[in-house]
N, C-alpha and C positions, 0 to 999 in steps of 0.2 A: 745155517741150515736152509733157510730161506732163499739164499742165492738161487737164480736158475740155473739150469744144466744138470751138474751132482752126477753122481754114479747111483746104481740101484740103491745102495742102503739110505742114502741122502734122501732119493724121493719116497722110499718107503716110511721112513721118519715124517716126512713133511705130511705124507697122507695120513698116519697115527696121530701127530699133532691136530691134524684137522678134524679126525674123528673125537678126540678128545674135545676140542671146541664144540662139537655139535652135541656131544654128551651135556658138557658144561650148561650150554644154553637149552638145553631141554629139546631140543629138535629130535633127538633121538633119545634112548635109554638102553642101558646092557641089555636088557631082556629083549628088545627089539628085535622080531623074528625077519631073516632075510632068507632069500631065494634066488639065485641065480645058476648058471650052468657050472662057473668056478666055482659060488660057494657049496654048492650042491656037490660038485664031484668030490671036495676035500671035506666033505661032513662037518659045514659050517652053517649051524643053524640060528645064530643070535649075533648081534653086533659084538658081545662080550666074547664069543668065541673066536671071531675074525680078529678082534684087538688082541687074543692070548697068542693066536697064532701068528699076528705080525710079530709081536714081542718076540716069540721065540725064534722066528726067522732071523731077526736083527741079531741073535746072540751067534749066529752062524756065520761064519767067513762068506765074504763074497767071490765065490769060485765059479768056475763053468758047472760044476756039478750042484752049486745050489742056487744057480741064475734062476732056473724053472719056478723055484719057491719064491723065491724074490719077487718076481713076476706075477705070479698066483696071489700072494699076500698083497702087493699093491693092487692089483686090478679089483680084489674083494672090496678093500679100502675104499678105493676109488666109486665103484657102484655103490656104495654105503652114502659115501658124503656127496653123492650127487644125486642120491634119490631113489637110484635105478634097483634095489633090490630089496627093500623094505615092505614088509608084509603087513598091512593094516586090518 
């Protein structure tokens, strides 16, 4: 899973794993509020909502119809993991 390159589902899994590590180390918690253009458009207001959105996305096949959802889920988790979207 941690090999570079990979396809959309692999990258999303990596971001979700990074989110889990950030939760485990208490850098963030599930109730941490988030705000970004993508998160707001998707109606995701917390880290928990973003993680659940990513989990639901991973249950979908990677097809051209689902690619935008994979991109959005990956972007939201990346913003969380890099500290760009948390509201304290």
